[in-house]
C-alpha positions in Angstrom: -0.4 -0.1 -0.1 1.1 3.2 -1.2 1.1 5.2 2.2 2.4 9.1 0.6 -0.8 9.6 -0.7 -2.4 9.3 2.9 0.1 11.0 4.5 0.1 14.1 2.2 -3.6 14.1 2.5 -3.4 14.2 6.2 -0.8 16.9 6.4 -2.7 19.5 4.0 -6.2 18.6 6.3 -4.1 19.4 9.5 -2.4 22.8 7.7 -6.1 24.1 6.9 -6.9 23.2 10.5 -4.3 25.6 12.0 -4.8 28.3 9.6 -8.2 28.8 10.3 -8.0 29.8 14.1 -6.8 32.8 15.9 -3.2 32.3 17.8 -5.4 32.1 20.7 -4.3 28.8 23.4 -7.1 26.9 23.9 -6.2 26.1 27.3 -6.6 28.6 29.9 -4.2 29.2 32.7 -1.3 31.6 31.3 -1.8 34.2 33.6 -1.7 34.5 37.2 -4.1 35.8 40.0 -6.6 33.4 41.5 -10.6 33.8 43.0 -13.7 34.9 41.3 -14.5 37.9 43.4 -12.7 41.4 42.5 -11.3 43.2 45.2 -13.1 46.0 45.5 -12.5 49.2 46.4 -14.9 52.1 47.7 -12.9 55.0 45.9 -11.7 54.7 42.1 -8.1 55.9 42.1 -7.7 58.0 38.2 -4.5 56.0 37.4 -5.5 52.6 37.8 -7.6 50.4 35.6 -10.1 48.0 37.1 -10.8 44.9 35.9 -14.5 44.1 36.8 -15.6 48.0 36.1 -13.7 48.5 32.9 -12.0 45.5 31.3 -14.8 43.0 31.7 -17.5 44.6 30.1 -15.3 45.7 27.0 -14.6 42.0 26.5 -18.5 41.0 27.3 -19.4 43.8 24.8 -17.2 43.2 22.0 -15.6 39.7 22.4 -17.9 37.4 24.7 -21.0 37.8 22.2 -23.1 35.2 21.0 -21.7 33.5 18.0 -17.7 34.3 19.2 -16.0 33.9 22.4 -19.1 33.4 25.0 -19.9 30.5 27.2 -22.2 28.9 24.8 -20.2 29.5 21.5 -16.7 29.5 22.3 -15.8 29.8 18.9 -12.6 27.9 18.3 -12.4 26.5 21.9 -11.8 30.6 23.2 -14.4 31.5 26.1 -13.9 35.0 27.6 -16.6 35.3 29.9 -14.7 35.8 33.6 -11.4 36.6 35.2 -10.0 33.3 35.1 -11.0 32.5 31.5 -9.8 35.7 30.4 -6.7 35.3 32.0 -5.8 32.3 29.8 -4.9 35.1 27.3 -3.1 37.4 29.4 0.8 38.0 30.4 0.6 40.0 33.4 2.9 43.2 33.1 3.4 42.3 29.6 1.2 43.5 27.1 3.0 42.6 23.9 3.2 39.0 24.7 -0.5 38.4 25.7 -2.7 37.1 22.7 -5.6 39.0 24.4 -4.4 42.7 23.3 -2.4 41.2 20.1 -5.3 39.7 18.6 -7.3 43.3 19.0 -4.6 44.9 17.3 -4.2 42.6 14.2 -5.2 44.5 11.0 -7.8 43.3 8.5 -9.9 40.1 8.9 -7.2 39.0 11.3 -8.0 41.2 14.2 -11.0 40.4 17.3 -13.6 41.7 17.1 -13.5 40.4 13.4 -14.8 43.1 10.6 -17.4 44.1 10.0 -17.7 44.6 14.2 -16.1 47.9 14.7 -12.4 47.7 16.2 -11.7 48.8 19.7 -11.2 52.0 20.2 -7.5 53.4 20.7 -9.1 54.5 24.4 -10.5 51.1 24.7 -6.7 49.4 23.7 -5.1 52.1 25.8 -7.4 50.7 28.7 -6.5 47.0 28.2 -2.4 48.1 28.0 -2.8 50.1 31.4 -4.7 46.9 33.1 -2.1 44.6 31.4 0.8 46.8 33.0 -0.5 46.9 36.4 -0.5 43.2 36.7 -3.6 42.5 35.5 -5.6 42.3 38.6 -9.4 41.1 39.3 -10.2 44.4 40.9 -13.2 46.5 40.7 -14.0 50.0 42.4 -17.5 51.6 43.1 -16.7 55.7 43.6 -16.1 56.8 40.0 -19.6 57.5 38.9 -21.1 61.1 39.6 -24.5 61.3 38.7 -24.4 65.1 38.7 -22.5 64.8 35.5 -25.5 63.1 32.9 -24.2 65.1 29.2 -24.3 62.9 26.1 -20.5 63.4 25.6 -19.1 62.7 29.2 -21.9 60.2 30.6 -23.6 58.7 28.5 -21.5 58.1 25.4 -18.9 56.2 27.3 -21.4 53.9 29.0 -22.9 53.1 25.4 -19.0 52.4 24.2 -18.6 50.1 27.2 -21.3 48.0 27.6 -23.5 48.5 24.7 -21.9 49.2 21.4 -20.4 45.7 21.1 -23.3 44.7 20.3 -25.2 46.9 18.9 -23.7 48.6 16.1 -24.8 48.5 12.2 -22.8 45.1 11.8 -24.0 43.2 14.9 -28.0 44.9 15.7 -28.7 43.2 18.4 -32.7 43.2 18.9 -32.5 45.0 16.0 -31.2 48.1 17.9 -27.9 50.4 17.1 -26.4 52.0 19.9 -23.2 53.2 18.3 -23.6 57.0 17.8 -25.7 60.1 19.4 -28.6 59.9 16.6 -29.1 55.9 17.2 -29.0 56.5 20.6 -31.3 59.2 20.7 -33.7 57.1 18.7 -34.1 54.8 21.1 -34.2 56.7 24.2 -37.8 57.4 24.3 -38.2 53.2 24.3 -37.1 50.3 25.7 -33.3 51.6 26.8 -34.1 52.6 30.2 -36.1 49.9 30.8 -33.4 47.5 29.7 -30.8 49.1 32.5 -33.4 49.2 35.1 -34.0 45.1 34.6 -38.1 46.1 34.3 -40.1 43.2 34.0 -41.1 42.1 30.4 -37.9 44.1 28.7 -34.5 42.1 28.2 -32.3 43.0 30.6 -29.0 44.5 29.5 -26.1 44.7 29.7 -26.1 41.2 29.0 -23.6 39.0 30.0 -22.5 41.7 32.3 -23.5 43.1 35.9 -26.5 45.5 36.2 -25.1 48.9 35.6 -24.9 51.2 38.8 -27.9 53.2 40.1 -25.3 56.3 39.5 -24.9 55.5 36.0 -28.5 54.6 35.5 -29.5 57.8 37.4 -27.0 59.8 34.4 -28.8 58.0 31.4 -32.1 58.9 33.0 -31.2 62.3 33.9 -29.6 62.8 30.5 -33.2 61.8 28.9 -35.3 63.8 31.2 -33.5 67.1 30.1 -34.6 66.3 26.4 -31.6 63.8 25.2 -29.5 66.9 24.2 -26.1 66.5 21.8 -24.3 67.8 24.7 
């Protein structure tokens, strides 16, 4: 029996399987840090990036979405739904060697989230770099919100970018809703937006995959709506 054609077929099949995958390792555990409950600070240090407050919502909204890296789909064997799962692809103090960051800064169809999904903004990437450089800690803070600030630019838009835009943009209209621009958010503000944030019965609770927004954050959006939804 001539085994060379069979070996060639096996090699070519293996090559195709390898090349259709991201560079993620599929077995988590590259990082350090243990425990499922983040270390909570009552006040927020402006120079610190907090995992539970800033990084996890960003990843939930842009990466751990339905059809990608949520707990059900686990595309390419990768799940990014919790600190322990995410740390499989993070090297503390070393963003350049962290697969999570490297996948996000790739170009074209290689990057994560993949086109036509929008790429992470430079501000989001900067937060990821700072968090990793600070040790990729499982931390959180509760003192960063100020309900007296409720303009679209300073309060509402950042909330949409962090918690909502990844699932609600023209390339991925979750529930048929776009929250990627001021005009789109304004059009939704008179509907179910606030109810979804408040987890009102009968309305799909948002953000999916993340904790409910804080009372202060919800109040910011509510006050913006009550003020007439200005583009300020």
